C-alpha positions, 0 to 999 in steps of 0.5 A, spaced: 264 303 480 268 305 487 269 312 489 277 311 491 278 319 493 275 325 494 279 332 493 276 338 495 280 344 491 275 350 492 274 353 485 271 350 479 276 345 475 277 347 468 282 341 466 286 335 469 292 332 467 296 326 469 304 324 470 306 317 470 313 318 470 313 314 477 309 308 476 307 307 483 306 315 485 302 318 479 301 325 480 294 329 477 295 337 475 288 340 476 287 347 473 282 352 477 278 357 474 280 364 476 287 361 478 294 362 474 297 356 478 295 349 477 295 345 483 299 338 483 296 332 488 298 325 489 293 321 486 294 315 491 293 320 497 290 327 495 296 330 498 299 336 495 305 335 491 311 339 493 317 336 489 321 338 483 316 340 476 315 335 472 314 334 464 310 330 460 303 331 462 297 327 459 292 333 459 284 333 458 281 339 457 274 341 460 268 340 455 271 335 451 265 332 447 268 328 442 273 323 442 276 318 436 279 311 437 281 307 431 275 307 426 270 310 431 268 317 433 264 318 439 260 325 440 256 328 445 250 332 444 245 333 449 244 327 453 246 322 448 252 320 445 253 318 438 258 312 436 260 313 428 264 307 425 264 307 417 257 308 415 254 305 421 252 309 427 249 307 434 246 312 440 248 311 447 243 313 452 243 313 459 244 320 461 238 324 464 242 331 463 246 334 458 253 330 457 259 335 459 265 331 457 268 325 454 274 321 455 277 314 454 279 309 459 285 304 458 282 297 459 284 290 458 282 290 451 279 296 447 279 303 450 272 304 453 268 311 453 267 315 459 261 320 459 260 325 465 254 329 466 250 328 473 253 321 473 259 318 471 258 312 466 263 307 463 261 304 456 263 299 451 263 302 444 263 296 440 256 293 444 253 299 446 253 296 453 253 300 459 259 297 464 259 302 470 256 308 473 258 313 479 254 318 482 258 325 483 253 329 486 254 335 481 255 336 474 262 334 470 265 338 465 273 334 466 274 327 465 281 323 464 282 316 464 289 313 466 293 307 469 293 307 477 299 304 481 296 297 481 296 297 473 288 298 473 285 303 470 282 309 474 278 315 472 279 322 475 273 327 474 271 334 476 267 340 474 264 347 477 263 344 484 271 344 485 271 337 487 276 332 484 273 325 484 278 319 483 274 313 481 276 305 480 271 302 475 273 295 478 276 293 471 281 287 470 289 288 470 291 291 464 296 286 460 303 288 459 303 287 452 307 290 446 314 290 443 320 290 448 327 292 446 333 289 449 340 289 449 344 282 449 350 278 447 350 273 442 354 267 442 359 269 436 366 269 438 369 275 441 374 280 438 377 281 444 382 277 449 378 278 455 381 272 458 388 273 457 390 267 453 394 271 447 400 267 449 397 261 447 397 263 440 405 264 439 406 257 439 402 256 432 407 261 428 410 257 422 417 256 421 423 252 418 423 248 425 419 241 425 414 243 430 407 240 432 403 238 426 396 237 429 394 241 435 388 241 439 385 247 443 381 243 448 376 245 453 368 244 455 362 247 452 363 255 453 370 255 455 372 260 449 375 255 444 372 258 438 374 265 441 382 262 441 381 260 434 379 266 432 385 270 435 389 265 432 386 267 425 387 274 426 394 274 429 397 269 424 393 272 418 398 277 414 397 281 407 400 276 401 406 278 398 404 283 392 403 279 385 403 283 379 397 282 374 398 279 367 394 280 361 387 277 359 388 270 358 386 269 351 383 264 346 390 263 343 393 262 349 388 257 351 389 253 345 396 252 346 395 250 353 390 245 350 395 243 345 401 242 350 399 243 358 404 246 362 408 242 367 406 246 373 405 253 376 412 257 375 416 259 381 415 267 383 420 271 380 423 273 387 423 267 392 421 269 399 426 268 405 421 267 410 415 262 411 408 265 411 402 262 414 396 261 410 390 261 415 384 257 413 378 256 417 373 250 416 367 248 420 365 240 418 359 240 422 356 244 416 357 237 412 355 230 412 358 225 408 365 224 406 364 227 399 361 233 402 367 234 408 372 233 402 369 238 397 368 243 403 375 243 405 378 243 398 373 249 397 376 253 403 383 251 401 382 253 394 379 260 396 385 261 401 390 259 396 387 264 391 388 270 395 395 268 397 398 266 390 393 268 384 389 274 387 388 277 380 382 275 375 387 274 369 392 270 373 386 266 376 383 264 370 390 262 367 392 258 373 385 254 373 385 253 366 392 250 366 390 245 372 384 243 369 387 242 362 390 236 364 384 232 366 379 233 361 379 231 353 383 236 350 382 234 343 375 234 344 375 241 347 380 244 342 375 242 337 369 245 340 373 252 342 375 253 334 367 252 333 365 257 338 370 262 335 368 261 328 365 268 326 358 268 323 360 272 318 363 266 315 357 263 314 354 269 311 360 268 306 358 261 305 351 263 303 354 268 298 358 263 295 352 259 294 349 264 290 354 266 286 355 259 284 348 258 282 348 265 278 354 262 274 350 256 273 344 259 271 347 265 267 344 270 271 348 277 272 349 277 279 356 279 279 355 283 286 354 277 289 362 275 288 364 282 291 359 281 297 362 274 298 369 276 298 367 282 303 364 277 308 369 272 307 375 277 309 371 280 315 369 273 317 377 271 317 379 278 320 373 277 326 375 270 327 383 272 328 381 277 332 377 273 337 383 268 337 388 273 338 385 278 343 378 274 345 378 272 353 378 265 353 373 264 358 368 267 354 368 261 349 369 255 354 365 253 360 366 257 366 368 252 371 375 251 367 377 258 370 373 258 377 376 252 380 378 244 380 372 241 375 368 235 377 367 230 373 360 229 370 359 223 374 359 227 381 357 234 379 351 237 378 346 237 372 349 244 370 356 242 369 358 243 361 358 237 357 365 239 354 368 238 361 369 230 362 375 226 364 377 220 359 381 217 365 376 218 370 373 212 371 379 208 371 381 212 377 379 211 385 373 216 384 371 223 387 375 223 393 382 221 389 380 227 385 379 232 390 385 230 394 389 231 388 387 238 387 388 239 394 395 236 394 397 240 388 394 247 391 399 245 397 405 244 393 404 251 389 403 254 396 410 251 398 413 253 392 411 261 394 414 259 401 407 259 404 404 254 409 397 252 410 394 253 417 388 249 418 383 251 423 377 246 425 372 248 430 366 245 433 368 238 432 364 236 438 358 239 434 358 234 429 355 227 428 360 221 430 361 219 422 363 226 420 368 227 426 371 220 424 371 223 416 375 229 419 380 225 422 381 221 416 382 227 412 387 229 417 391 223 416 391 224 408 394 230 409 399 228 414 402 223 409 408 224 405 405 226 399 402 232 402 406 238 403 407 240 411 400 243 414 399 245 421 392 243 424 389 247 430 383 243 432 378 246 437 374 240 441 371 237 447 376 231 448 370 227 452 365 228 446 370 227 441 373 221 444 366 218 444 364 220 437 370 216 435 368 210 439 361 210 436 364 211 429 369 205 430 364 201 434 367 194 433 374 196 436 370 199 442 366 193 443 372 189 442 376 193 448 382 194 444 386 199 448 393 200 446 395 205 451 394 203 458 392 209 461 386 210 456 379 208 458 377 207 450 380 207 443 377 214 442 382 217 447 388 212 444 386 215 437 387 222 439 393 220 443 396 218 436 394 224 432 395 230 436 402 232 438 400 238 442 394 238 446 393 245 449 388 245 455 384 251 456 385 254 463 378 254 467 374 261 467 375 263 474 371 268 478 377 272 477 375 273 470 368 276 472 370 283 472 373 283 465 367 280 463 362 285 466 366 291 464 366 288 456 359 286 456 355 292 460 361 298 460 364 301 466 360 303 472 357 310 472 360 315 477 355 314 483 352 321 483 351 321 475 347 314 476 343 317 482 341 323 478 339 319 472 335 313 477 332 318 481 330 323 475 326 316 473 323 316 480 326 310 482 320 306 482 318 304 475 317 306 468 311 305 463 314 303 457 307 304 453 307 311 457 309 318 455 316 317 456 320 317 450 324 310 448 330 313 448 329 316 456 327 309 458 333 306 455 338 311 458 335 309 465 335 302 464 342 302 462 344 307 468 341 301 472 346 296 469 352 300 470 349 302 477 355 301 482 350 297 487 347 293 482 354 291 479 356 289 485 350 284 486 352 281 479 359 280 481 357 276 487 352 272 483 356 270 477 362 268 482 357 264 486 356 260 479 358 252 480 361 252 473 365 258 471 363 259 463 363 265 459 357 263 455 353 261 461 355 268 464 352 271 457 346 267 458 344 270 465 346 277 463 341 276 457 336 274 461 337 279 466 337 285 461 331 282 458 326 282 464 329 289 466 326 292 460 320 288 461 319 291 467 321 298 465 324 298 472 328 304 475 329 301 482 336 299 484 333 294 489 328 291 484 334 290 479 338 286 484 332 281 485 331 281 477 338 278 477 336 272 482 330 271 477 335 271 471 339 266 475 333 261 476 331 261 469 338 260 466 340 255 471 334 251 472 330 251 466 328 243 466 325 245 473 321 251 471 314 247 470 314 244 477 316 251 480 310 255 477 305 257 482 310 254 488 314 260 489 311 263 495 311 257 498 318 256 497 320 263 499 316 262 506 320 255 507 327 257 505 329 258 512 325 252 515 328 245 513 322 241 515 317 246 511 322 246 505 322 239 504 315 239 504 315 244 499 319 241 494 316 234 495 309 238 493 312 241 487 314 234 485 322 234 486 325 227 487 331 224 491 335 225 484 333 232 484 336 234 491 342 237 489 338 242 484 333 243 490 339 245 495 342 250 490 336 253 489 335 254 496 342 257 497 340 262 492 333 264 495 337 265 502 342 269 499 337 274 496 330 277 498 326 271 497 319 274 498 321 279 493 324 274 488 318 270 489 313 276 487 317 277 481 318 270 479 310 269 479 309 275 475 314 273 470 314 266 469 
């Protein structure tokens, strides 16, 4: 191994400690025999340290002759070292004199053992192989292994001679592995109006006027359509009017409904004077077939209607049973209801009657049987009457009758109770007819209570062309005269959705039947006919960058506060696997994120993006925060360089495989046109890639290309 440095301290060394709070400038604290004060030196230069006192020292005491790692224990006795692992032992021999100290050296794999006597030896404790050796010229009683400024292991040794040796065992670079905690921003809708679009919501408030029925919120990917729909939902959602709960729905009431089904839901006692919205959110991309789209839509409408007009369980059971009673075989269900409430005590009474009759025929004295039979019969009749008058109907009939619109056996799953069947089902138009009938009935009941449905449909541009067309067909059904007034708010990218419609109705597109002269395809004409109010979202501009940075990263720290945290971390780097606590690391990195200089650099690069999009800006910030924590950087300048690395990863992911290994060539050629052309040609950039290459060059010109290249080589 190489001897990096020799530091003469003039007194016997009793202990050595290392502090790597600053990764590029580790400090060594040496305890000397006969001195009450420790000597602190820079490990890189040997110069005495004169800065502020440090904490978090990793210490090695003199004469340490036993160390343990995982399931192995290494102990020195005389010139030999014994390695005990479970029940097996191994002896390491190589020292001529007694071993004075043992220590562990961080390595590329498992920690290696360092032993000191008259020489310094490095051992692989798994194989027993001696890897390195160094001559100290004296006895060694203190040993310490640590990671140097270049990330490679170092060994500090000392003894009675008062000389501190710094050794480089020439081991490979230690890999940066381990868990990395990062903060980031998901793609979920925002709960705060960062782009000042709240004014667009007011037009959707229902009223007595004949307002637009189908409204589209139009914008490209990442323009904030889902967030605006969420703002609409939050703005329009109001608590439903209080409704008193009714008593439990009993068997007797169910029996009467099966005998005479009610005509409809009764009107509320106090008719509201104002129309209230019932807001329903529906995501069609979760469904595939037209049956699934309608089933999902019916479920969403039913849940919203229940919360508005039948919030109580007893009311809900009565409502759905009354609805379903008109579409099942009522007589068959009524007979089964009577069978199910029949008390088992009556069965025992019948058995007792049989015993009494048998006793009378055989002239046996079983008079007690008559009294028992009479008692059981009376108790059974009483039990049956109590069930009929006070028993909950849902305890004796299939639960589907009380939880929502029932589906016929032809389309329902195997779990549907066989008692639920519609005798006229096969004479009707099928499943879609039934679902549409259920939705129409719910809407009419909502209208009776002065509610109007506002249906928010998002992510149409994520659906398949067939699903998109089915959603539009469903909207056309709602717009028919049979359905009460309903408002639709659709979030979509018109270019994608028009292409979906063209694909779904390919025959019309191929025939080039365009009814409007200003439309390029039938899909655009279809949207023109369906949508009464198209609302185009304004583009996100560079003026919105400050609001986004403030919401995502928090306010900029006061300069003095940020400077104190960063300089307290050394301004260079933090070892995530070192002695610093995770909370301290996070505090320093967050201070970097809120540093004024870093924030200004972020603002400038986000404003330079060719397409302003909140989603893309979030992606860039996510990547930047991740790599900031991977590096453990407390260096403001390096944090600014990481912004460029994150921008490369987000803007040009399709070219990263070509750029790998060529970062230094690009950095060297960024200011020379001829050299740049040769560099990108060597990396495989074709004429079609010239725009991406030009934008990449502009980015490298705007920052320190050499520093960015070094980070890209390290991180990519």
